[in-house]
Every structure is written in structure tokens, then in C-alpha cells.
RODO-2510 file (C-alpha; in nm, 4 decimals, decimal comma):
residues 442
     n   res          X          Y          Z
     1     x    18,8566     5,1820     3,8663
     2     x    18,9232     5,3252     3,5236
     3     x    18,6225     5,3972     3,3173
     4     x    18,6695     5,3757     2,9401
     5     x    18,4621     5,5677     2,7019
     6     x    18,4796     5,4279     2,3470
     7     x    18,3943     5,6751     2,0807
     8     x    18,3367     5,5615     1,7300
     9     x    18,3495     5,8114     1,4558
    10     x    18,2025     5,7181     1,1335
    11     x    18,3610     5,9211     0,8593
    12     x    18,2544     5,9127     0,5058
    13     x    18,4766     5,6948     0,2940
    14     x    18,5875     5,8254    -0,0271
    15     x    18,8083     5,6934    -0,3042
    16     x    18,8364     5,3712    -0,1005
    17     x    19,0205     5,5402     0,1903
    18     x    18,9391     5,4494     0,5633
    19     x    18,9880     5,6477     0,8858
    20     x    19,0842     5,4639     1,2094
    21     x    18,8683     5,5142     1,5171
    22     x    18,9899     5,7576     1,7966
    23     x    19,1591     5,6047     2,0988
    24     x    18,9434     5,5672     2,4212
    25     x    18,9422     5,8493     2,6938
    26     x    18,9899     5,7768     3,0620
    27     x    18,7716     5,9661     3,3298
    28     x    18,9291     6,0299     3,6670
    29     x    18,7923     5,8381     3,9666
    30     x    18,6954     5,9891     4,2929
    31     x    19,0525     6,0093     4,4023
    32     x    19,1654     6,1862     4,0922
    33     x    19,1076     6,5465     4,0002
    34     x    18,7449     6,5699     3,8689
    35     x    18,5681     6,8648     3,7204
    36     x    18,4290     7,1067     4,0031
    37     x    18,0852     6,9951     4,1479
    38     x    17,8298     7,2718     4,2140
    39     x    17,5439     7,2760     4,4780
    40     x    17,2301     7,3756     4,3009
    41     x    17,3055     7,2133     3,9687
    42     x    17,0388     6,9548     4,0298
    43     x    17,2949     6,6690     4,0476
    44     x    17,3480     6,5071     4,3863
    45     x    17,7229     6,4785     4,4069
    46     x    17,9096     6,2616     4,6455
    47     x    17,9499     6,5494     4,8886
    48     x    17,5824     6,6592     4,8739
    49     x    17,2914     6,5195     5,0758
    50     x    17,0465     6,6688     4,8271
    51     x    17,0395     6,9027     4,5312
    52     x    16,7041     7,0217     4,4036
    53     x    16,8574     7,2537     4,1489
    54     x    16,7089     7,5763     4,2845
    55     x    16,8217     7,8546     4,5079
    56     x    16,5180     7,8430     4,7432
    57     x    16,6208     7,7994     5,1048
    58     x    16,2599     7,7459     5,2213
    59     x    16,1889     7,3958     5,0940
    60     x    16,3036     7,0414     5,1728
    61     x    16,6588     7,0994     5,0412
    62     x    16,8513     7,4043     5,1514
    63     x    17,0873     7,6102     4,9388
    64     x    17,3708     7,4235     5,1166
    65     x    17,2385     7,1015     4,9641
    66     x    17,1452     6,9792     5,3095
    67     x    16,7990     6,8460     5,3994
    68     x    16,5816     7,1092     5,5722
    69     x    16,5345     7,0407     5,9450
    70     x    16,3726     7,2132     6,2423
    71     x    16,6465     7,4120     6,4100
    72     x    16,8440     7,5057     6,0968
    73     x    16,7269     7,8661     6,1217
    74     x    16,5314     7,8438     5,7951
    75     x    16,1499     7,8463     5,7921
    76     x    16,0147     7,5989     5,5417
    77     x    15,7398     7,7353     5,3183
    78     x    15,6563     7,4147     5,1299
    79     x    15,4387     7,2685     5,4057
    80     x    15,0922     7,3744     5,5176
    81     x    14,9912     7,3799     5,8833
    82     x    14,8914     7,0307     5,9831
    83     x    15,1297     6,8618     5,7368
    84     x    15,4427     6,6746     5,8418
    85     x    15,7541     6,8923     5,8845
    86     x    15,5441     7,2141     5,8905
    87     x    15,7319     7,4997     6,0546
    88     x    15,5641     7,8088     6,1984
    89     x    15,9011     7,9494     6,3008
    90     x    16,2678     7,8438     6,3200
    91     x    16,5059     8,0502     6,5281
    92     x    16,7958     7,8048     6,4915
    93     x    16,8195     7,7165     6,8587
    94     x    16,6860     7,4616     7,1031
    95     x    16,5696     7,7132     7,3624
    96     x    16,2054     7,6445     7,4509
    97     x    16,1714     7,9607     7,6583
    98     x    16,1777     8,2086     7,3737
    99     x    15,9154     8,2962     7,1118
   100     x    15,9880     7,9898     6,8950
   101     x    15,9891     7,6412     7,0434
   102     x    16,2497     7,3779     6,9527
   103     x    15,9646     7,2037     6,7669
   104     x    15,9409     7,5068     6,5347
   105     x    15,6039     7,6027     6,6762
   106     x    15,5324     7,9534     6,8008
   107     x    15,5261     7,9805     7,1776
   108     x    15,1740     8,0276     7,3205
   109     x    15,0036     8,0153     7,6573
   110     x    14,8913     7,6580     7,7134
   111     x    15,1693     7,4875     7,5198
   112     x    15,3233     7,3570     7,8394
   113     x    15,6398     7,5636     7,8008
   114     x    15,7023     7,8846     7,9932
   115     x    15,7566     8,1446     7,7270
   116     x    15,8104     8,5216     7,7200
   117     x    15,5541     8,7080     7,9360
   118     x    15,4357     8,3890     8,1060
   119     x    15,4647     8,3278     8,4776
   120     x    15,3777     7,9616     8,4263
   121     x    15,2421     7,7239     8,1635
   122     x    15,1082     7,3843     8,2683
   123     x    14,9534     7,3071     7,9315
   124     x    14,5916     7,2818     8,0523
   125     x    14,2806     7,4986     8,0903
   126     x    14,2223     7,4231     8,4573
   127     x    14,1843     7,7484     8,6518
   128     x    14,1773     7,5740     8,9875
   129     x    14,5364     7,4539     8,9933
   130     x    14,8568     7,6476     9,0590
   131     x    14,8727     7,7902     8,7049
   132     x    14,5764     7,9688     8,5483
   133     x    14,4742     7,9173     8,1879
   134     x    14,6048     8,2718     8,1286
   135     x    14,9550     8,1492     8,2244
   136     x    14,9485     8,3544     8,5410
   137     x    15,0376     8,2017     8,8731
   138     x    14,7251     8,1347     9,0835
   139     x    14,6898     8,3785     9,3728
   140     x    14,4294     8,4769     9,6320
   141     x    14,2079     8,7408     9,4757
   142     x    14,2246     8,6194     9,1142
   143     x    13,8601     8,5108     9,1242
   144     x    13,9366     8,1369     9,0956
   145     x    13,9284     7,8957     9,3895
   146     x    14,2757     7,7535     9,3759
   147     x    14,4810     7,5184     9,5934
   148     x    14,4585     7,5940     9,9661
   149     x    14,1747     7,8471     9,9101
   150     x    13,8308     7,8068    10,0676
   151     x    13,6867     8,0773     9,8407
   152     x    13,7986     8,3483     9,6003
   153     x    13,5524     8,6167     9,4922
   154     x    13,8073     8,8301     9,3130
   155     x    13,7356     9,1494     9,5032
   156     x    13,8928     9,3501     9,7825
   157     x    13,5815     9,3658    10,0000
   158     x    13,6653     9,2336    10,3434
   159     x    13,3074     9,2341    10,4768
   160     x    13,1394     8,9965    10,2316
   161     x    13,1108     8,6167    10,2473
   162     x    13,4692     8,5610    10,1239
   163     x    13,7454     8,7467    10,3025
   164     x    14,0481     8,8988    10,1295
   165     x    14,2666     8,6101    10,2497
   166     x    14,0395     8,3687    10,0598
   167     x    13,8894     8,2259    10,3773
   168     x    13,5144     8,2013    10,4331
   169     x    13,3772     8,4720    10,6608
   170     x    13,2784     8,3368    11,0032
   171     x    13,1648     8,4705    11,3363
   172     x    13,4756     8,5262    11,5443
   173     x    13,7151     8,6189    11,2644
   174     x    13,7262     8,9792    11,3828
   175     x    13,5586     9,1187    11,0715
   176     x    13,1902     9,2200    11,0637
   177     x    13,0528     9,0043    10,7835
   178     x    12,7082     8,9270    10,6409
   179     x    12,4410     8,8768    10,9079
   180     x    12,6666     8,9983    11,1886
   181     x    12,5926     9,2978    11,4081
   182     x    12,9478     9,2941    11,5424
   183     x    13,2576     9,0715    11,5487
   184     x    13,5301     9,1384    11,8032
   185     x    13,7083     8,8093    11,7480
   186     x    13,6564     8,6755    12,0985
   187     x    13,4066     8,4822    12,3137
   188     x    13,3787     8,7307    12,5984
   189     x    13,0107     8,7809    12,6852
   190     x    13,0177     9,1181    12,8576
   191     x    13,2415     9,3224    12,6312
   192     x    12,9614     9,4547    12,4092
   193     x    12,9720     9,1846    12,1399
   194     x    12,8946     8,8176    12,1921
   195     x    12,8297     8,5541    11,9232
   196     x    12,8431     8,8387    11,6724
   197     x    12,5462     9,0132    11,8312
   198     x    12,5568     9,3295    12,0348
   199     x    12,5651     9,2301    12,3965
   200     x    12,3773     9,4433    12,6406
   201     x    12,0346     9,5940    12,5734
   202     x    11,8927     9,4333    12,2618
   203     x    12,0666     9,0958    12,2849
   204     x    11,7499     8,9179    12,4145
   205     x    11,9220     8,8425    12,7452
   206     x    11,8060     9,0278    13,0575
   207     x    12,1144     9,1343    13,2500
   208     x    12,2153     9,3859    13,5092
   209     x    11,9744     9,6756    13,5432
   210     x    11,7607     9,5792    13,2425
   211     x    11,3879     9,5452    13,3120
   212     x    11,3372     9,3446    12,9940
   213     x    11,5171     9,2578    12,6700
   214     x    11,3194     9,1224    12,3748
   215     x    11,6071     9,1395    12,1279
   216     x    11,4276     9,3503    11,8694
   217     x    11,4353     9,7137    11,7648
   218     x    11,0614     9,7760    11,7977
   219     x    10,9657    10,0487    12,0405
   220     x    10,5901     9,9864    12,0226
   221     x    10,5808     9,6561    12,2094
   222     x    10,5953     9,5732    12,5790
   223     x    10,9740     9,6183    12,5992
   224     x    11,1231     9,9480    12,4831
   225     x    11,4522     9,9773    12,2975
   226     x    11,6200    10,1006    12,6172
   227     x    11,5214     9,7710    12,7857
   228     x    11,2611     9,9301    13,0141
   229     x    10,9054     9,8026    13,0300
   230     x    10,6435     9,9916    12,8313
   231     x    10,4120    10,2042    13,0446
   232     x    10,1559    10,4770    12,9946
   233     x    10,3443    10,8056    13,0004
   234     x    10,6697    10,6857    12,8451
   235     x    10,5994    10,8791    12,5259
   236     x    10,5690    10,5677    12,3059
   237     x    10,2317    10,4329    12,1944
   238     x    10,2155    10,0687    12,3016
   239     x    10,0489     9,8957    12,0062
   240     x     9,7211     9,7287    12,1009
   241     x     9,7288     9,8664    12,4539
   242     x     9,7388    10,2469    12,4301
   243     x     9,5522    10,4838    12,2023
   244     x     9,7937    10,7691    12,2656
   245     x    10,0963    10,8517    12,4809
   246     x    10,2382    11,2017    12,4897
   247     x    10,4833    11,1336    12,7685
   248     x    10,3497    11,3903    13,0138
   249     x    10,1239    11,4000    13,3191
   250     x     9,8822    11,6628    13,1913
   251     x     9,5106    11,5951    13,1533
   252     x     9,4515    11,9204    12,9696
   253     x     9,5928    11,8254    12,6272
   254     x     9,4917    11,5864    12,3504
   255     x     9,6100    11,2738    12,5364
   256     x     9,5040    11,2022    12,8934
   257     x     9,7327    11,0549    13,1563
   258     x     9,5577    10,7197    13,1142
   259     x     9,6708    10,7177    12,7494
   260     x     9,3227    10,7684    12,6064
   261     x     9,2455    11,0592    12,3730
   262     x     9,0794    11,3613    12,5296
   263     x     8,7058    11,3838    12,4563
   264     x     8,4228    11,6122    12,5449
   265     x     8,2541    11,4639    12,8513
   266     x     8,5617    11,3051    13,0058
   267     x     8,5632    11,5604    13,2864
   268     x     8,9017    11,7079    13,1862
   269     x     8,9249    12,0544    13,0357
   270     x     9,1093    12,0263    12,7057
   271     x     9,2909    12,3583    12,6809
   272     x     9,2259    12,5449    12,3596
   273     x     8,9530    12,3037    12,2504
   274     x     8,6889    12,2991    12,5263
   275     x     8,5300    12,5889    12,7150
   276     x     8,4046    12,3515    12,9850
   277     x     8,3808    11,9799    13,0608
   278     x     8,1686    11,8598    13,3513
   279     x     8,2142    11,4899    13,2792
   280     x     7,8635    11,4192    13,1479
   281     x     7,6671    11,4430    12,8232
   282     x     7,3713    11,6371    12,9649
   283     x     7,2384    11,9540    12,8035
   284     x     7,0353    12,0866    13,0976
   285     x     7,3215    12,1894    13,3220
   286     x     7,5903    12,4585    13,3108
   287     x     7,8020    12,2769    13,0497
   288     x     7,6372    12,1332    12,7401
   289     x     7,7222    11,8019    12,5761
   290     x     7,9290    12,0010    12,3257
   291     x     8,1471    12,1275    12,6127
   292     x     8,0182    12,4796    12,5672
   293     x     7,8802    12,6840    12,8575
   294     x     7,4990    12,6801    12,8767
   295     x     7,3374    13,0072    12,7675
   296     x     6,9959    13,1411    12,6976
   297     x     6,9152    13,0784    12,3334
   298     x     7,1120    12,7572    12,2867
   299     x     6,7905    12,5507    12,2661
   300     x     6,8522    12,3656    12,5920
   301     x     6,6601    12,4487    12,9119
   302     x     6,9202    12,5020    13,1787
   303     x     6,7636    12,4013    13,5098
   304     x     6,6858    12,5830    13,7274
   305     x     6,8270    12,8988    13,5679
   306     x     6,5934    12,8955    13,2638
   307     x     6,2159    12,8506    13,2491
   308     x     6,2328    12,7914    12,8763
   309     x     6,4799    12,8014    12,5882
   310     x     6,3460    12,7977    12,2360
   311     x     6,6828    12,8329    12,0688
   312     x     6,6495    13,2020    11,9926
   313     x     6,6569    13,5282    12,1752
   314     x     6,3364    13,6744    12,0395
   315     x     6,0489    13,8038    12,2493
   316     x     5,6859    13,7347    12,1649
   317     x     5,7159    13,3687    12,0737
   318     x     5,6240    13,2243    12,4114
   319     x     5,9797    13,2207    12,5451
   320     x     6,1441    13,5560    12,5973
   321     x     6,4959    13,6607    12,5056
   322     x     6,5803    13,5992    12,8728
   323     x     6,4468    13,2438    12,8607
   324     x     6,1398    13,3266    13,0665
   325     x     5,7882    13,2213    12,9714
   326     x     5,5873    13,5061    12,8257
   327     x     5,2241    13,6048    12,9017
   328     x     4,9914    13,5309    12,7546
   329     x     5,1829    13,2111    12,7299
   330     x     5,0969    12,8765    12,5909
   331     x     5,0185    12,6002    12,8331
   332     x     4,7275    12,7917    12,9889
   333     x     4,4902    12,4923    13,0080
   334     x     4,6974    12,2313    13,1890
   335     x     4,4624    12,1056    13,4572
   336     x     4,6988    11,9285    13,6944
   337     x     4,9344    11,8104    13,4194
   338     x     5,2808    11,9556    13,4675
   339     x     5,4561    12,1594    13,1963
   340     x     5,8282    12,0725    13,2095
   341     x     5,9800    12,2947    12,9410
   342     x     6,0594    12,3400    12,5739
   343     x     6,2868    12,1616    12,3379
   344     x     6,3508    12,1275    11,9675
   345     x     6,2576    11,8246    11,7632
   346     x     6,0768    11,6840    11,4630
   347     x     5,7294    11,5504    11,4018
   348     x     5,6055    11,3013    11,1412
   349     x     5,4683    11,4824    10,8342
   350     x     5,6106    11,8177    10,9390
   351     x     5,9319    11,9478    10,7834
   352     x     6,2167    12,1119    10,9701
   353     x     6,2860    12,1523    11,3391
   354     x     5,9904    12,2520    11,5541
   355     x     5,9432    12,3870    11,9013
   356     x     5,8356    12,1026    12,1280
   357     x     5,6511    12,1338    12,4607
   358     x     5,7285    11,8609    12,7124
   359     x     5,4628    11,7550    12,9689
   360     x     5,4576    11,5243    13,2674
   361     x     5,1533    11,3084    13,3602
   362     x     5,1902    11,0977    13,6744
   363     x     4,9605    10,8900    13,8935
   364     x     5,1130    11,0099    14,2200
   365     x     5,0670    11,2951    14,2677
   366     x     4,7784    11,2786    14,0202
   367     x     4,8367    11,4917    13,7126
   368     x     4,5271    11,4915    13,4871
   369     x     4,2979    11,7110    13,2727
   370     x     3,9316    11,5971    13,2882
   371     x     3,8165    11,7857    12,9746
   372     x     4,0345    11,6321    12,7011
   373     x     3,9760    11,2810    12,5664
   374     x     4,3148    11,2520    12,3967
   375     x     4,6496    11,4295    12,3807
   376     x     4,5803    11,6087    12,0503
   377     x     4,2915    11,7913    12,2184
   378     x     4,5103    11,8734    12,5176
   379     x     4,7911    12,0098    12,2978
   380     x     4,5595    12,2199    12,0832
   381     x     4,3951    12,3656    12,3961
   382     x     4,7385    12,4808    12,5032
   383     x     4,8356    12,6538    12,1785
   384     x     5,0096    12,3726    11,9874
   385     x     4,9362    12,2180    11,6485
   386     x     4,8872    11,8665    11,7860
   387     x     5,0531    11,6064    12,0031
   388     x     5,3792    11,4473    11,8931
   389     x     5,4841    11,1292    12,0800
   390     x     5,5501    11,0198    12,4362
   391     x     5,6998    10,7458    12,6499
   392     x     5,6605    10,5842    12,9886
   393     x     5,7836    10,8005    13,2747
   394     x     5,8204    10,5659    13,5740
   395     x     5,7537    10,8353    13,8319
   396     x     6,0173    11,0934    13,7351
   397     x     5,9745    11,4623    13,8018
   398     x     6,0146    11,7378    13,5437
   399     x     6,3884    11,7784    13,6078
   400     x     6,4453    11,4171    13,5063
   401     x     6,1965    11,4340    13,2185
   402     x     6,3801    11,7266    13,0545
   403     x     6,7073    11,5375    13,0855
   404     x     6,5900    11,2315    12,8936
   405     x     6,2726    11,3303    12,7070
   406     x     6,4494    11,2669    12,3786
   407     x     6,5098    10,9014    12,4729
   408     x     6,3330    10,6318    12,2663
   409     x     6,3031    10,8756    11,9738
   410     x     6,0440    11,0993    12,1440
   411     x     6,2185    11,4150    12,0154
   412     x     6,1946    11,2838    11,6571
   413     x     5,8243    11,1868    11,6784
   414     x     5,9151    10,8192    11,7092
   415     x     5,8266    10,7535    12,0726
   416     x     5,6196    10,4463    12,1651
   417     x     5,3075    10,6369    12,2860
   418     x     5,0637    10,8423    12,0756
   419     x     4,7636    11,0744    12,1197
   420     x     4,5182    10,8062    12,2403
   421     x     4,7524    10,6287    12,4838
   422     x     4,6805    10,7010    12,8488
   423     x     4,4598    11,0082    12,7686
   424     x     4,4907    11,3093    13,0014
   425     x     4,1387    11,2540    13,1448
   426     x     4,1990    10,8930    13,2513
   427     x     4,1250    10,7779    13,6036
   428     x     4,3982    10,5329    13,6792
   429     x     4,6747    10,4261    13,4432
   430     x     5,0383    10,4485    13,3501
   431     x     5,2680    10,7383    13,4018
   432     x     5,4151    10,9090    13,0966
   433     x     5,5716    11,2119    12,9421
   434     x     5,4008    11,3568    12,6358
   435     x     5,5125    11,6174    12,3841
   436     x     5,3209    11,8749    12,1828
   437     x     5,4498    12,0183    11,8562
   438     x     5,4281    12,3856    11,7603
   439     x     5,2504    12,4978    11,4425
   440     x     5,5549    12,6592    11,2810
   441     x     5,9199    12,5730    11,2222
   442     x     6,1785    12,7183    11,4530
***
């Protein structure tokens, strides 16, 4: 089609003259030679999809006058993230396995596409499937319980509750795990390990030459750790049954063969600790109750070797340094009452230890003194300060009296009989021992 352009030129008319208008000009059509079109001139020509009149390749219309698209290799800058047609990258290809996806988004772990440095990418955050949220392939030992795993503790310790093959530890797996004493991976009872316990001594089953087996590691009960029965002399103190056990058959050390501690008076000479031990607690024989040999001056009258023993070895005090009574001695006005010997004791109202005379007054044979109405008078007549206390005698002789005169508190002035009980001049009456106290401290 021919387009006509009519141009009218109005010229000033002078002197009545007139100028004719110019003839019309014809523009070429699309098939004719037209002036050169130019991309970027802002005019969308027939051969242009767009023309925004600038030279910016980073907006909706490229410098080739083509609409911008993801995959053209140009990163649009006229869109913000979240807006339509936003591009974070554009590498001009459709390869989703490189750093820029075909959607013009940067590749990242979790986008569902396996990109550079990723072993897998399943597009989720589930760490219990075949692909971890870190885009690493799930494996035994990664610390996540994945498919076909019973456990996964993420360590290389084979002896804890989760084995290195991601199976739960169990008795019989051949690995000694928690709560197991052994694990040989079989069910044989007599090979040293059965049901993950040591078989043999200590497995709580009595077998073979075992006397007992209590299944514990205590050595102080009735079954020792070597599976023999506890006994006195095995060297182990059986709790609640033995006081000691030194494992030998000597009665001369701190522990006797009956597993009781050695003690003075047990009749066994404890070497290095006792000078003697006659098996009693008497002080009037050759071995005192302190397990020391009797001697003159120890305060105990050793019968029949000593006539007296005042606890010292001085002469002139009534008992000589040789433990013989001295003349003139006390006890010179006895009548038929028997003097048994001296001891040491206390008397009410008198401080310190005092020398004590011990006397025997029996009915048969009669032992009396007709001149003294009470025991104070008798004691004073025989050189003492006064009487102390006494007790019933039940017919014993002097040897027995000296052995137990301190019974019932007589030696401490606390005996049941006093000065006026069964006086020495009585006719008939009870039998007793009586003590007299000296006038000075020992």
C-alpha cells in the first residue's frame, strides 16, 4: 500500500501572486527499501520483539531487543527476590547439576537437585532417610538412625550399646558389651563363658571340684572367691562368724586357732605380749590376772609362797621386803579368828589406797574372839584404824577367801556386812570374812 503524505505550504502572497502546493511524497512499504532500523532507538520495529531505548542488558528487554528470559545468560537486575522473573543467576544453560539451576536459582543443599559437592539432594530435612539434610549419603556411623539401621551412635566404640555396624549390642554377638563379663559368641557352657558370664568359679553354679559357688566377688562370706567353703584358718575373716583369721595354726600370736583374738587369761602364751598365761584371772597364783609372773611386792599374796604382800618391798611396815610378816606384827590379838593375808583397797571416808587385812570367821571350826563386841574393836586391837566391810563366807578357808575377798565390793568398802554384823564374840551365827583398814595410805 502506498502511503501519501500531503504537505501544504502556505507562502505569503504578494502583489497578487500565488504559489502552487508541492506534490505529495510516497513512503516505501515493508517490501521497499526503508531507512535503516536501529535496536535501542526506543521504537519497536517489525523485526524487534522489544526496544526500551537503553543499552542495559539486565532488565526486561535485552540489548538485542529480545525479551529477557531465564537461560539467556543475562542476570536481570530489575527484579527483587520474591518478585516474578527474579534471577539469582543465569549461566545460559539448562544443566541443573551446576552452580546455577535452570530456574535461575543458585544451587543449594535441599533444593532437590544434586549440585556441585553434593552426594545427594532429596529436597527435605529428614535425617533418617537415605540422604541427610547435609546432602551426604546416609551411612552407618553418621549419628543418624537411617534405613536398615537398628541404632547409630556416631562413634567408633565397639563395646557400647550400639555396635560399629549399627546393630544393637546383644549377648552372643562376640563383643563384650555393657553389663557383660564376657562374650564368646557361642552357647557352650563349659568353655569359660556362658550367657555372657564367666563360667566356672563365680558363675553361681556348683560344678566339678567346687565346694560352693555364690556368684559374687565377696571373700568375707561363707563361700570364698576360689569356690571353697569359708573356715577358720583360711586367712579370711568370715563376717559375723569370726573375729580374726590369720591363716595359721599358731596359738601364740594375736589370733588364736579358733579365730578369736588372743587375750590374757585364755591359757595361751601370746609371744611378745605376755610373760605368762595360766588360763585364769586369779592374782594369788604364779601368774597374775595381768599375765605377769607373781612377785613379792606386786600387792597380791601368792599362796603359799608369800605370807603377805603389801605392794612394796619395804621392811618395818608389818610385811617385810621378802613378803614375810614382821614381828612385832599386827594381828596379835586374834583369839581363834584366822588372819588370811593382806590386800589393797579403799574405805569410805578415807582417801587413796590403803592396806587391808583380811580375816576369816567360821562356825566350824569355831573362830571367835570373846573380848570384842564388834569388828571395829577387833580391828583396833590388832593395829588397824577400824573395820572396813565384810561378806558371807559359806565355809571357805583362807586360801579361798584371799581369792575372792574383793567380791561384792568388799575391797572398796562396799561389802554387805559392817562392824556390828555377826560380832567376833558371838556364840552361834553366820560365817563371814571381814576386813580391817590400815591407818595410813599405801
